[in-house]
Rosetta silent file (secondary structure, phi, psi, omega in degrees, C-alpha in Angstrom):
SEQUENCE: MSKSTPHKSALKEKDGIEQPESIGRESVAQIIQSRKNQPSAEELISGILKGDKTALSRAITLVESTNPKHLEKANQVIQACLPYANNSVRLGITGVPGVGKSTFIEAFGKFLTSNGKKVAVLAVDPSSTISHGSILGDKTRMEELVKDENAYIRPSASGETLGGVARKTRETIILCEACGFDSIVIETVGVGQSETAVHSMVDFFLLLKISGAGDELQGIKRGIMEMADAIVINKADGDNIKKANFAKVEFNRALHLFPAKSSGWQPKVVTASAITHDGISNVWEMISEYLNLTKENNYFNERRQDQNQHWLLETINEQLKTNFFNHPEIKSLLETNKKAVQNNEISPFAAASILLEKYFKP
SCORE:     score description
SCORE:     0.000 S_00000001
   1 L     0.000  126.724 -176.237   49.767    9.729   -3.277 S_00000001
   2 L   -73.729  149.241 -179.555   52.801   11.661   -4.354 S_00000001
   3 L   -73.125  125.486 -177.957   52.403   14.572   -6.678 S_00000001
   4 L   -80.860  156.782  178.744   53.459   13.538  -10.171 S_00000001
   5 L   -71.197  130.385 -178.916   55.693   15.614  -12.429 S_00000001
   6 L   -57.120  138.163 -179.643   53.646   17.705  -14.866 S_00000001
   7 L   -84.156  128.853  178.426   53.629   16.226  -18.379 S_00000001
   8 L   -82.981  128.274 -179.818   55.055   18.468  -21.088 S_00000001
   9 L   -69.500  140.319  178.079   52.890   18.661  -24.190 S_00000001
  10 L   -72.324  -14.103 -178.780   54.457   17.595  -27.447 S_00000001
  11 L   -84.814   -2.481 -178.559   52.695   20.502  -29.084 S_00000001
  12 L   -66.122  133.385 -179.618   54.769   23.024  -27.201 S_00000001
  13 L   -75.888  129.735  179.822   56.739   25.241  -29.540 S_00000001
  14 L   -94.165  153.824  177.416   60.456   24.921  -29.077 S_00000001
  15 L   -66.836  129.280 -178.793   62.948   27.657  -29.414 S_00000001
  16 L  -119.093 -167.239  179.119   64.412   27.584  -32.881 S_00000001
  17 L   -91.962  133.241 -179.548   66.882   29.470  -34.981 S_00000001
  18 L   -65.069  131.336 -179.825   65.802   32.903  -36.112 S_00000001
  19 L   -68.093  123.747  179.844   65.188   33.015  -39.854 S_00000001
  20 L   -70.403  155.766  177.451   67.765   35.287  -41.465 S_00000001
  21 L   -65.939  134.769 -179.138   66.616   38.070  -43.754 S_00000001
  22 L   -67.605  -30.947  177.051   66.465   36.910  -47.366 S_00000001
  23 L  -128.288  127.421 -179.229   67.828   40.261  -48.473 S_00000001
  24 L   -64.865  155.051 -178.832   70.236   42.267  -46.346 S_00000001
  25 H   -63.205  -35.633  178.446   69.314   45.765  -45.272 S_00000001
  26 H   -65.348  -38.313  178.918   72.294   47.176  -47.127 S_00000001
  27 H   -65.494  -40.958  178.384   71.168   45.446  -50.318 S_00000001
  28 H   -61.422  -43.456 -179.827   67.670   46.854  -49.920 S_00000001
  29 H   -62.751  -38.812  178.920   69.091   50.342  -49.448 S_00000001
  30 H   -66.425  -39.644  178.669   71.207   49.959  -52.585 S_00000001
  31 H   -63.508  -44.493 -179.874   68.193   48.789  -54.615 S_00000001
  32 H   -63.008  -41.642 -179.225   66.098   51.751  -53.423 S_00000001
  33 H   -66.374  -39.560 -179.633   68.921   54.162  -54.203 S_00000001
  34 H   -66.785  -31.472  177.933   69.450   52.685  -57.691 S_00000001
  35 H   -70.121  -32.677  178.750   65.748   53.115  -58.436 S_00000001
  36 H   -71.220  -35.927 -179.389   65.976   56.768  -57.471 S_00000001
  37 L   -85.564   77.823 -179.739   68.989   57.267  -59.731 S_00000001
  38 L   -73.272  136.781  179.258   67.244   56.811  -63.051 S_00000001
  39 L   -67.211  150.491  178.349   69.568   56.773  -66.082 S_00000001
  40 L   -75.088  167.596  178.376   69.322   59.686  -68.470 S_00000001
  41 H   -61.084  -38.842  179.852   67.982   59.310  -71.995 S_00000001
  42 H   -63.574  -39.815  179.171   71.536   59.599  -73.332 S_00000001
  43 H   -66.445  -39.853  178.401   72.725   56.773  -71.065 S_00000001
  44 H   -65.607  -44.298 -179.616   69.851   54.526  -72.170 S_00000001
  45 H   -61.331  -46.604  179.944   70.484   55.265  -75.845 S_00000001
  46 H   -60.405  -43.113 -179.893   74.201   54.562  -75.486 S_00000001
  47 H   -65.231  -42.354 -179.681   73.514   51.284  -73.663 S_00000001
  48 H   -62.521  -46.204 -178.156   70.961   50.104  -76.227 S_00000001
  49 H   -67.346  -19.978  176.238   73.258   50.796  -79.172 S_00000001
  50 L   -89.388   -2.784  179.466   75.994   48.815  -77.409 S_00000001
  51 L    85.936   21.133 -179.049   73.672   45.824  -77.042 S_00000001
  52 L   -79.957  114.587 -177.798   73.136   46.193  -73.283 S_00000001
  53 H   -67.470  -31.507  179.327   70.024   44.182  -72.330 S_00000001
  54 H   -65.597  -44.530  177.460   69.677   46.024  -68.998 S_00000001
  55 H   -63.448  -38.202  178.282   69.498   49.383  -70.749 S_00000001
  56 H   -62.237  -46.010 -179.420   67.016   47.880  -73.214 S_00000001
  57 H   -62.500  -41.844 -179.117   64.783   46.607  -70.408 S_00000001
  58 H   -68.395  -35.107  178.586   64.826   49.946  -68.605 S_00000001
  59 H   -68.827  -39.347  178.434   63.997   51.774  -71.827 S_00000001
  60 H   -65.313  -40.645  176.677   61.070   49.440  -72.536 S_00000001
  61 H   -60.100  -39.333  178.343   59.772   49.996  -68.998 S_00000001
  62 H   -64.782  -42.904 -179.903   59.981   53.728  -69.653 S_00000001
  63 H   -65.342  -37.637 -178.050   58.095   53.356  -72.935 S_00000001
  64 H   -78.523  -13.143 -177.257   55.372   51.236  -71.293 S_00000001
  65 L   -63.978  142.803  176.611   54.923   53.686  -68.431 S_00000001
  66 L   -95.769    2.200  178.648   51.648   55.583  -68.225 S_00000001
  67 L   -72.839  120.311 -178.160   53.330   58.396  -66.295 S_00000001
  68 H   -57.276  -27.878 -179.115   53.101   61.557  -68.446 S_00000001
  69 H   -66.562  -26.269 -177.666   56.550   62.632  -67.151 S_00000001
  70 H   -84.337  -13.617 -173.550   58.121   59.600  -68.828 S_00000001
  71 H   -63.077  -47.190 -178.058   56.598   60.297  -72.251 S_00000001
  72 H   -63.094  -42.644  179.563   59.089   62.969  -73.355 S_00000001
  73 H   -65.140  -41.745  179.316   62.068   60.881  -72.232 S_00000001
  74 H   -63.553  -42.782  178.983   60.695   57.761  -73.935 S_00000001
  75 H   -63.760  -34.728  178.396   60.125   59.637  -77.190 S_00000001
  76 H   -65.342  -41.234  179.385   63.689   60.937  -77.054 S_00000001
  77 H   -66.670  -45.398 -178.361   65.058   57.388  -76.723 S_00000001
  78 H   -63.249  -43.045 -178.717   62.859   56.049  -79.529 S_00000001
  79 H   -62.351  -39.086  179.920   63.762   58.908  -81.871 S_00000001
  80 H   -71.136  -29.365 -178.513   67.496   58.313  -81.314 S_00000001
  81 H   -84.798  -18.178 -174.382   67.105   54.571  -81.905 S_00000001
  82 H   -56.259  -41.704  179.237   64.995   54.934  -85.052 S_00000001
  83 H   -63.353  -19.058 -178.507   67.949   55.247  -87.509 S_00000001
  84 H  -100.215    6.005 -178.013   69.259   51.902  -86.231 S_00000001
  85 L   -96.081 -170.879  177.355   65.909   50.098  -86.552 S_00000001
  86 L    63.293   27.513 -179.755   64.136   48.381  -89.474 S_00000001
  87 L  -120.959   29.160 -177.740   66.933   45.856  -89.909 S_00000001
  88 L  -129.730  173.493  170.655   65.203   42.765  -88.589 S_00000001
  89 E  -101.709  124.051 -178.144   62.642   40.151  -89.539 S_00000001
  90 E  -103.633  119.291 -176.295   59.422   40.682  -87.593 S_00000001
  91 E  -116.988  130.439  174.291   57.401   37.539  -86.971 S_00000001
  92 E  -104.791  132.235 -179.914   53.951   37.338  -85.430 S_00000001
  93 E  -126.992  125.617  179.804   52.889   34.054  -83.860 S_00000001
  94 E  -137.628  172.364 -178.078   49.368   33.343  -82.676 S_00000001
  95 E   162.785  163.553 -178.269   47.124   30.393  -81.915 S_00000001
  96 L   -65.537  151.830  175.349   44.508   29.189  -79.484 S_00000001
  97 L   -56.162  133.049 -179.355   45.533   28.772  -75.815 S_00000001
  98 L    95.804   -2.315 -178.832   47.123   25.363  -75.341 S_00000001
  99 L   -77.661  -13.833  177.946   48.464   25.085  -78.871 S_00000001
 100 L    95.901   36.317 -177.448   52.021   25.305  -77.524 S_00000001
 101 H   -61.557  -49.954 -176.523   53.052   28.829  -78.549 S_00000001
 102 H   -64.362  -42.003  179.290   55.694   29.310  -75.854 S_00000001
 103 H   -64.991  -41.138  178.550   57.211   25.848  -76.351 S_00000001
 104 H   -64.736  -44.904 -178.740   57.287   26.337  -80.111 S_00000001
 105 H   -62.884  -37.443  178.090   58.859   29.793  -79.821 S_00000001
 106 H   -64.272  -47.068  179.608   61.568   28.432  -77.527 S_00000001
 107 H   -63.227  -42.033  179.685   62.436   25.625  -79.958 S_00000001
 108 H   -67.380  -42.401  179.326   62.299   28.027  -82.911 S_00000001
 109 H   -63.632  -41.388  178.257   64.316   30.662  -81.059 S_00000001
 110 H   -64.662  -35.929  176.901   67.026   28.150  -80.098 S_00000001
 111 H   -63.481  -43.192 -178.654   67.230   27.080  -83.746 S_00000001
 112 H   -66.944  -44.532 -179.150   67.749   30.691  -84.834 S_00000001
 113 H   -66.357  -31.794  177.600   70.383   31.474  -82.204 S_00000001
 114 H   -69.762  -15.725  177.985   72.259   28.288  -83.111 S_00000001
 115 L  -106.161   22.862  173.876   72.450   29.687  -86.641 S_00000001
 116 L    84.687    8.670  179.608   73.941   32.995  -85.545 S_00000001
 117 L   -87.376  156.120  172.619   70.719   34.990  -85.178 S_00000001
 118 L  -111.452  120.752 -169.264   69.865   37.320  -82.290 S_00000001
 119 E  -113.866  129.980  172.518   66.280   36.777  -81.189 S_00000001
 120 E  -115.314  126.079  179.716   63.988   39.052  -79.179 S_00000001
 121 E  -108.433  118.737  176.903   60.680   37.584  -78.004 S_00000001
 122 E  -104.728   99.574 -175.509   57.942   40.056  -77.084 S_00000001
 123 E   -99.160  118.592  179.514   55.376   37.977  -75.238 S_00000001
 124 E   -91.556  119.159 -176.571   52.081   39.679  -74.491 S_00000001
 125 E  -101.302  137.906 -178.123   50.504   38.261  -71.351 S_00000001
 126 L   -68.053  139.863  177.027   46.763   38.627  -70.661 S_00000001
 127 L   -98.870  142.765  178.104   45.731   40.995  -67.891 S_00000001
 128 L   -69.701  134.785  177.900   42.920   40.180  -65.501 S_00000001
 129 L   -76.328  -11.887 -179.280   39.839   42.312  -66.013 S_00000001
 130 L   -96.752  -58.102 -177.935   39.206   42.069  -62.251 S_00000001
 131 L   -91.635  -14.496 -178.051   42.587   42.533  -60.562 S_00000001
 132 L    65.443   15.748  179.108   44.294   44.025  -63.646 S_00000001
 133 L   -96.910  163.940  177.782   47.326   41.854  -62.875 S_00000001
 134 L  -134.094  150.162  179.970   49.307   39.516  -65.158 S_00000001
 135 L   -76.392  -38.641 -178.663   51.314   36.385  -64.454 S_00000001
 136 L    53.687   50.618 -174.224   54.080   37.236  -66.957 S_00000001
 137 L   -98.631   13.773 -175.881   55.252   33.628  -66.891 S_00000001
 138 H   -66.630  -31.661  177.805   56.682   33.322  -70.399 S_00000001
 139 H   -65.188  -33.943  178.881   60.272   33.454  -69.152 S_00000001
 140 H   -68.814  -38.884 -179.052   59.529   30.457  -66.946 S_00000001
 141 H   -73.332  -25.005  179.390   58.097   28.478  -69.857 S_00000001
 142 L  -107.398   56.874 -171.120   61.103   29.345  -72.047 S_00000001
 143 L   -66.973  -25.690  177.785   63.725   28.360  -69.490 S_00000001
 144 L   -81.806  -43.944 -178.129   66.348   27.338  -72.076 S_00000001
 145 H   -66.594  -33.427 -176.665   65.935   30.317  -74.379 S_00000001
 146 H   -67.045  -22.582  179.026   66.032   32.790  -71.503 S_00000001
 147 H   -89.143   -6.065 -178.258   69.575   31.638  -70.668 S_00000001
 148 L   -76.934  127.755 -178.180   70.771   32.114  -74.241 S_00000001
 149 L   -64.008  -26.435 -178.401   73.125   35.089  -74.615 S_00000001
 150 L   -95.696   17.327  179.931   71.754   35.786  -78.099 S_00000001
 151 E  -129.744  152.810  178.249   68.128   35.870  -76.953 S_00000001
 152 E  -142.680  125.929 -179.207   66.004   38.376  -75.059 S_00000001
 153 E  -116.797  126.819 -179.078   62.520   37.698  -73.702 S_00000001
 154 E  -127.610   99.193  174.232   60.275   40.537  -72.629 S_00000001
 155 E   -79.529  137.881  179.049   56.831   39.654  -71.242 S_00000001
 156 E  -133.911  144.834  178.729   54.415   42.583  -71.137 S_00000001
 157 E   -76.342  139.580  179.937   50.916   42.878  -69.755 S_00000001
 158 L   -69.896  -25.529 -179.808   48.181   43.431  -72.318 S_00000001
 159 L    62.508 -137.396 -179.072   46.481   45.880  -69.972 S_00000001
 160 L   -94.934    8.068 -178.149   43.288   47.375  -71.356 S_00000001
 161 L   -68.367  126.928 -178.857   44.420   47.030  -74.963 S_00000001
 162 L   -62.508  128.252  175.707   41.729   45.310  -77.013 S_00000001
 163 L    92.135  -13.778  173.493   42.811   41.927  -78.263 S_00000001
 164 L    93.486   18.771  173.492   45.866   41.520  -76.083 S_00000001
 165 L   -99.954  125.139 -176.530   48.604   43.387  -77.904 S_00000001
 166 L   -55.998  144.992 -173.359   50.610   45.501  -75.494 S_00000001
 167 L   -58.125  -33.701 -174.482   50.094   49.226  -75.956 S_00000001
 168 L  -113.573   24.138 -178.907   53.725   49.949  -76.727 S_00000001
 169 H   -60.096  -39.176 -179.243   54.736   46.794  -78.603 S_00000001
 170 H   -59.045  -46.373  179.452   55.415   48.794  -81.755 S_00000001
 171 H   -68.109  -34.294  179.432   57.932   51.066  -79.998 S_00000001
 172 H   -63.082  -36.196  177.330   59.512   48.083  -78.261 S_00000001
 173 H   -58.330  -44.206 -179.372   60.267   46.538  -81.668 S_00000001
 174 H   -61.164  -43.833 -179.189   62.275   49.648  -82.596 S_00000001
 175 H   -64.863  -41.423  179.698   64.297   49.472  -79.372 S_00000001
 176 H   -64.951  -39.812  178.692   65.047   45.770  -79.828 S_00000001
 177 H   -65.427  -40.932  178.463   66.212   46.326  -83.400 S_00000001
 178 H   -66.037  -25.016 -179.872   68.488   49.166  -82.308 S_00000001
 179 L   -81.841   -4.012  174.712   69.919   46.829  -79.660 S_00000001
 180 L   103.880    8.460  179.324   71.058   44.455  -82.400 S_00000001
 181 L   -85.615  123.217 -175.452   68.311   41.834  -82.483 S_00000001
 182 L   -99.480   -1.954  176.835   67.704   40.730  -86.069 S_00000001
 183 E  -134.971  111.998 -178.441   64.733   38.430  -85.415 S_00000001
 184 E  -107.916  122.337  179.744   61.753   39.833  -83.503 S_00000001
 185 E  -113.363  125.267  177.887   59.034   37.384  -82.455 S_00000001
 186 E  -109.655  117.583  178.616   55.716   38.697  -81.131 S_00000001
 187 E  -101.960  125.997  179.184   53.604   36.165  -79.258 S_00000001
 188 L   -92.359  170.737 -177.242   49.963   37.072  -78.707 S_00000001
 189 L   -75.538  -15.737 -178.722   47.693   35.919  -75.893 S_00000001
 190 L   150.806  172.776 -177.548   45.595   33.801  -78.247 S_00000001
 191 L   -71.837  126.824  179.446   43.294   33.962  -81.227 S_00000001
 192 L  -176.378 -133.253  176.304   40.874   36.835  -80.963 S_00000001
 193 L   -89.493   -2.746 -178.802   41.146   40.430  -82.103 S_00000001
 194 H   -66.428  -32.527 -176.012   44.860   40.477  -81.233 S_00000001
 195 H   -63.396  -27.707  178.700   45.862   38.972  -84.559 S_00000001
 196 H   -65.299  -43.876  179.882   44.635   42.102  -86.386 S_00000001
 197 H   -69.624  -41.057  179.902   46.991   44.327  -84.397 S_00000001
 198 H   -65.050  -41.645 -179.194   49.899   41.888  -84.647 S_00000001
 199 H   -59.227  -28.791 -177.122   49.394   41.503  -88.389 S_00000001
 200 L   -85.204    5.051  179.443   49.796   45.267  -88.762 S_00000001
 201 L  -134.166    8.434 -178.660   53.287   45.291  -87.234 S_00000001
 202 L  -124.824  164.139  177.894   55.005   42.148  -88.575 S_00000001
 203 L   -89.925  -32.854 -176.399   56.471   40.928  -91.861 S_00000001
 204 E  -136.100  129.813 -175.541   55.348   37.319  -91.547 S_00000001
 205 E  -113.290  118.408 -174.444   52.273   36.077  -89.692 S_00000001
 206 E  -111.083  128.834  178.977   52.324   32.496  -88.422 S_00000001
 207 E  -108.695  122.445  177.579   49.274   30.645  -87.164 S_00000001
 208 E   -92.602  136.371  177.521   49.797   27.627  -84.905 S_00000001
 209 E  -132.516  163.286  172.768   47.224   24.842  -84.946 S_00000001
 210 L  -128.439  152.042 -178.610   46.870   21.415  -83.399 S_00000001
 211 L   -88.825  157.338  174.075   45.215   18.346  -84.860 S_00000001
 212 L    73.541   17.936 -179.191   42.300   16.457  -83.394 S_00000001
 213 L  -126.281   23.791 -179.610   40.774   19.401  -81.559 S_00000001
 214 L    79.877    3.374 -176.517   38.171   20.562  -84.062 S_00000001
 215 H   -67.837  -25.817 -178.878   40.631   23.049  -85.520 S_00000001
 216 H   -61.247  -42.065  179.727   40.171   21.729  -89.059 S_00000001
 217 H   -70.854  -44.396 -179.643   36.597   23.006  -89.126 S_00000001
 218 H   -63.187  -33.983 -176.660   37.427   26.266  -87.360 S_00000001
 219 H   -66.054  -22.982 -178.525   40.321   26.849  -89.731 S_00000001
 220 L   -72.119  -18.920  179.452   38.022   27.011  -92.744 S_00000001
 221 L   -66.051  153.523 -178.199   36.512   30.218  -91.336 S_00000001
 222 L   -77.755 -166.432  178.272   37.740   33.480  -92.792 S_00000001
 223 L    86.828  -98.576 -176.430   39.510   36.210  -90.836 S_00000001
 224 H   -62.671  -36.879 -179.456   42.499   34.646  -89.183 S_00000001
 225 H   -66.538  -35.216  179.920   43.083   32.262  -92.079 S_00000001
 226 H   -69.967  -29.318 -179.804   43.184   35.126  -94.567 S_00000001
 227 H   -79.486  -29.825 -173.387   45.823   36.920  -92.499 S_00000001
 228 L   -66.449  133.914  172.727   48.088   33.912  -92.027 S_00000001
 229 L   -89.325  -18.006  176.645   51.147   33.617  -94.264 S_00000001
 230 E  -162.803  154.662  176.024   51.640   30.068  -93.042 S_00000001
 231 E  -121.078  131.565  176.211   50.061   27.489  -90.752 S_00000001
 232 E  -113.396  119.608  174.314   52.120   25.201  -88.547 S_00000001
 233 E   -82.580  102.787 -175.506   50.435   22.074  -87.209 S_00000001
 234 L   -82.766  168.459  179.080   52.224   21.863  -83.876 S_00000001
 235 L    62.476   34.643  177.957   52.681   18.838  -81.610 S_00000001
 236 L   -85.635   73.280  179.804   53.261   16.538  -84.615 S_00000001
 237 L  -146.186  160.662  178.861   54.987   13.839  -82.618 S_00000001
 238 H    58.943 -132.084 -178.919   54.242   10.344  -81.289 S_00000001
 239 H   -71.803   -9.512 -176.684   50.691    9.203  -81.948 S_00000001
 240 H   -85.988   -9.344 -174.647   49.828   12.658  -83.270 S_00000001
 241 H   -60.241  -46.086 -178.733   51.912   12.420  -86.455 S_00000001
 242 H   -63.318  -43.588  179.572   49.184   10.754  -88.494 S_00000001
 243 H   -64.854  -38.563 -179.631   46.533   13.218  -87.287 S_00000001
 244 H   -64.505  -41.574  178.738   48.858   16.156  -87.989 S_00000001
 245 H   -66.013  -35.495  176.840   49.465   15.034  -91.569 S_00000001
 246 H   -66.880  -42.241  178.668   45.721   14.663  -92.101 S_00000001
 247 H   -64.091  -34.906  178.460   45.154   18.171  -90.704 S_00000001
 248 H   -60.315  -44.019  179.055   47.849   19.472  -93.042 S_00000001
 249 H   -63.451  -43.739 -178.221   45.926   18.181  -96.068 S_00000001
 250 H   -64.010  -43.156 -179.536   42.663   19.697  -94.801 S_00000001
 251 H   -69.097  -35.716  176.703   44.186   23.114  -94.161 S_00000001
 252 H   -60.621  -40.190  177.306   45.904   23.131  -97.548 S_00000001
 253 H   -63.828  -41.748 -178.389   42.521   22.602  -99.177 S_00000001
 254 H   -65.608  -40.710 -177.672   41.023   25.445  -97.139 S_00000001
 255 H   -63.368  -32.338 -178.482   43.838   27.872  -98.006 S_00000001
 256 L   -74.125   -7.802  178.219   43.302   27.406 -101.738 S_00000001
 257 L   -84.396  -15.310 -175.890   39.728   28.679 -101.357 S_00000001
 258 L   -88.823  156.231  179.140   40.890   32.171 -100.388 S_00000001
 259 L   -62.561  156.088  179.345   41.764   34.985 -102.816 S_00000001
 260 L   -65.611  144.094  179.812   45.401   35.402 -103.846 S_00000001
 261 L   -79.489  149.911  179.499   47.483   37.623 -101.580 S_00000001
 262 L   -68.269  -16.147  178.548   48.835   40.927 -102.872 S_00000001
 263 L   -75.832  -15.222 -176.076   52.296   39.776 -101.805 S_00000001
 264 L    83.003    6.599 -177.078   52.246   37.085 -104.495 S_00000001
 265 L   -97.833  134.894  173.719   52.802   34.461 -101.805 S_00000001
 266 L   -96.833  113.282 -179.296   50.732   31.287 -101.533 S_00000001
 267 L   -54.505  143.328 -177.132   50.352   30.417  -97.828 S_00000001
 268 E  -119.111  162.242  177.486   51.717   27.015  -96.873 S_00000001
 269 E  -123.424  127.738  177.198   50.990   24.413  -94.220 S_00000001
 270 E  -131.583  160.996  175.136   53.746   22.473  -92.464 S_00000001
 271 E  -107.078  151.271 -179.981   53.918   20.148  -89.468 S_00000001
 272 L  -156.753  160.462  175.577   56.358   20.556  -86.592 S_00000001
 273 L  -132.283  119.780  178.244   57.116   19.364  -83.089 S_00000001
 274 L   -73.846  -17.538 -179.214   58.528   21.710  -80.487 S_00000001
 275 L   -82.675  -50.467 -178.862   59.437   18.673  -78.363 S_00000001
 276 L   -90.063  -11.025 -178.823   61.413   16.646  -80.930 S_00000001
 277 L    69.940   10.881  175.776   62.330   19.745  -82.993 S_00000001
 278 L   -68.796  131.515  176.701   61.171   17.965  -86.169 S_00000001
 279 L    86.860   -7.807 -179.096   60.067   20.457  -88.808 S_00000001
 280 H   -64.282  -43.468  179.362   61.492   23.536  -87.039 S_00000001
 281 H   -64.303  -32.656  178.480   64.120   24.073  -89.745 S_00000001
 282 H   -64.986  -34.212  178.757   61.400   23.756  -92.395 S_00000001
 283 H   -63.679  -44.563 -179.628   59.528   26.649  -90.809 S_00000001
 284 H   -67.900  -37.950  177.088   62.549   28.923  -91.129 S_00000001
 285 H   -61.011  -39.087  179.064   63.183   27.815  -94.718 S_00000001
 286 H   -66.726  -42.827  178.389   59.587   28.711  -95.532 S_00000001
 287 H   -63.446  -42.310  178.914   59.924   32.139  -93.905 S_00000001
 288 H   -62.047  -38.794  177.904   63.182   32.759  -95.791 S_00000001
 289 H   -63.310  -41.774  178.161   61.465   31.836  -99.053 S_00000001
 290 H   -62.938  -45.082 -178.371   58.695   34.335  -98.303 S_00000001
 291 H   -63.655  -41.320  178.640   61.198   37.092  -97.475 S_00000001
 292 H   -61.788  -42.940 -179.272   63.143   36.528 -100.685 S_00000001
 293 H   -64.766  -49.379 -174.388   59.952   36.709 -102.758 S_00000001
 294 H   -72.459  -25.296  175.761   58.526   39.836 -101.109 S_00000001
 295 H   -77.275  -32.984  178.111   61.841   41.700 -101.215 S_00000001
 296 H   -69.347  -40.038 -179.314   62.253   40.945 -104.888 S_00000001
 297 L   -92.748    8.512  174.830   58.770   42.227 -105.805 S_00000001
 298 L    70.187    6.849  178.340   59.143   45.189 -103.362 S_00000001
 299 H   -64.904  -34.754 -177.985   56.081   44.129 -101.331 S_00000001
 300 H   -57.555  -51.222 -178.495   58.243   43.933  -98.191 S_00000001
 301 H   -69.014  -38.996  179.242   59.183   47.628  -98.273 S_00000001
 302 H   -62.927  -39.458  179.565   55.719   48.772  -99.327 S_00000001
 303 H   -66.563  -41.059  177.877   54.166   46.871  -96.425 S_00000001
 304 H   -60.612  -41.752  179.916   56.595   48.406  -93.943 S_00000001
 305 H   -65.658  -41.474  177.641   55.684   51.885  -95.232 S_00000001
 306 H   -63.860  -37.541  179.171   51.949   51.158  -94.942 S_00000001
 307 H   -65.776  -38.858  178.309   52.478   49.898  -91.398 S_00000001
 308 H   -61.587  -42.702  178.076   54.274   53.111  -90.430 S_00000001
 309 H   -64.536  -41.567 -179.866   51.304   55.154  -91.667 S_00000001
 310 H   -59.355  -44.519 -177.079   48.882   52.864  -89.851 S_00000001
 311 H   -76.589  -19.762  170.429   50.691   53.290  -86.540 S_00000001
 312 H   -62.581  -49.401 -179.400   50.855   57.046  -86.986 S_00000001
 313 H   -66.474  -38.877  178.830   47.047   57.136  -87.040 S_00000001
 314 H   -63.511  -40.490 -179.775   46.782   54.609  -84.199 S_00000001
 315 H   -66.201  -40.153  177.124   49.122   56.690  -82.035 S_00000001
 316 H   -61.319  -46.774  179.073   47.101   59.838  -82.708 S_00000001
 317 H   -58.749  -43.104 -177.888   43.881   58.047  -81.742 S_00000001
 318 H   -68.165  -40.548 -179.311   45.447   56.712  -78.560 S_00000001
 319 H   -67.897  -39.364  176.297   46.941   60.049  -77.552 S_00000001
 320 H   -61.073  -42.057  179.018   43.647   61.860  -78.131 S_00000001
 321 H   -63.288  -43.889 -179.843   41.883   59.288  -75.961 S_00000001
 322 H   -64.030  -45.980  179.874   44.472   59.644  -73.191 S_00000001
 323 H   -63.291  -37.607 -179.453   44.334   63.437  -73.256 S_00000001
 324 H   -61.650  -51.466 -175.747   40.529   63.392  -73.237 S_00000001
 325 H   -75.533  -14.443  177.450   40.176   61.223  -70.144 S_00000001
 326 H   -96.518   -1.493  179.549   42.974   63.070  -68.290 S_00000001
 327 L   -68.510  127.065 -175.334   41.425   66.489  -68.889 S_00000001
 328 H   -56.237  -46.296 -178.049   40.505   67.984  -65.445 S_00000001
 329 H   -69.693  -36.294 -179.852   37.124   69.417  -66.499 S_00000001
 330 H   -65.759  -36.637 -179.174   36.191   66.310  -68.459 S_00000001
 331 H   -57.072  -49.292 -178.500   36.866   64.104  -65.425 S_00000001
 332 H   -71.465  -40.182  179.828   34.233   65.849  -63.286 S_00000001
 333 H   -67.289  -32.729 -179.755   31.782   66.300  -66.156 S_00000001
 334 H   -63.984  -42.753 -179.885   32.175   62.640  -67.109 S_00000001
 335 H   -63.870  -40.014  178.657   31.044   61.440  -63.680 S_00000001
 336 H   -63.045  -43.856 -179.385   27.963   63.672  -63.818 S_00000001
 337 H   -70.871  -30.951  176.227   27.026   62.366  -67.254 S_00000001
 338 H   -60.943  -45.969  179.902   27.630   58.758  -66.211 S_00000001
 339 H   -65.173  -38.947  179.820   25.041   59.079  -63.465 S_00000001
 340 H   -64.977  -39.015  177.916   22.614   60.797  -65.828 S_00000001
 341 H   -66.792  -42.329  179.904   22.994   57.973  -68.349 S_00000001
 342 H   -62.074  -35.053 -178.764   22.515   55.329  -65.645 S_00000001
 343 L   -89.351    9.497  179.647   19.291   57.039  -64.524 S_00000001
 344 L    59.356   29.452  178.001   18.025   57.282  -68.125 S_00000001
 345 L   -85.158  -20.788 -179.725   18.018   61.075  -67.892 S_00000001
 346 L  -152.852  150.004 -179.944   20.063   61.381  -71.063 S_00000001
 347 L   -78.220  153.645  177.954   21.088   59.010  -73.842 S_00000001
 348 H   -57.860  -34.298 -177.712   24.711   57.793  -74.047 S_00000001
 349 H   -71.445  -40.757  178.254   25.052   59.426  -77.462 S_00000001
 350 H   -67.272  -39.246  178.823   23.846   62.833  -76.281 S_00000001
 351 H   -64.113  -41.402  178.652   26.131   62.633  -73.232 S_00000001
 352 H   -62.937  -39.765  179.385   29.098   61.784  -75.450 S_00000001
 353 H   -63.293  -40.374  178.859   28.324   64.773  -77.682 S_00000001
 354 H   -62.584  -45.722 -178.440   28.263   67.098  -74.660 S_00000001
 355 H   -65.135  -43.768 -179.157   31.602   65.812  -73.412 S_00000001
 356 H   -66.891  -39.128  179.203   33.301   66.020  -76.803 S_00000001
 357 H   -65.466  -37.737  178.389   31.967   69.504  -77.450 S_00000001
 358 H   -67.295  -37.163 -177.486   33.269   70.630  -74.052 S_00000001
 359 H   -70.440  -42.197 -176.517   36.674   69.095  -74.780 S_00000001
 360 H   -86.723  -18.063  177.761   37.142   70.623  -78.214 S_00000001
 361 L  -129.244   76.024 -176.240   35.502   73.974  -77.348 S_00000001
 362 L   -67.737    0.000    0.000   36.631   74.866  -73.825 S_00000001
């Protein structure tokens, strides 16, 4: 029997074409070099005042940095931009996850830019408590608005900030205003304690709701409803129109149960659809009506002044906390006291007193 020719397996890997590098080595070297050559504070300030979005983004990154070396430079940029700030409308938008915040903001933002406005969206993305990472996917969800020359979208991680408002959102507002954006929209991660922080930095607070999801009952609760200047029943399209109109009536009844606002404004409820764009113009008309009223009775300016004082105290609290935990002696003493507390050798309150006394009386 003759020896047969060996059979070649079909699973054998064939020689293919080598995959080219997605980024050339020269490009990588240029990127690394550009990162080393950080722009000066003067260059960032000049770029921001000229409306340069790249300079704005780099300045915001500097402001958000936790590196102590960046603090002085960031403060210099903010201080220079401050005289050019306070010339925008600041809008806070919140709502439960799934209510359609990003879709609504895109439709609303496109409406504003089509009417000659310049819109900056500061989207706060939730950070994982395990990995501490964030998806930062708001630019992907707002794919039309992100391409608009008169719009700027900046997603930021909430980090360890309680409630999901980015630590430096307040300073970012100042930079965006100095860059020429006259409409600032702050999107929170969802209804929780974030609305308290957002409410303290905006002129108009908008609560998004959806019909048919038990929201009518939840909406009657105090807290978030008392803060809202208006409620928008989103997704009022198709088969949802009837349900949305019913929810509108229910929320209107609930709003009339709350005490009158010091602004003299009676909160309103409207329906809208981010898909069909029905009702979007009505939302802006309502906001404009509110702004006219509060500017005439001087509530607008008084509120801005109160907010400035509030954020002065908040900044002091935050800086004291940062300095405390970065203190070299406190770091080592803190670990010792942590173990003592875990072993029930000392109470948490007594341990805290020891640490604070050591910090303030070195």
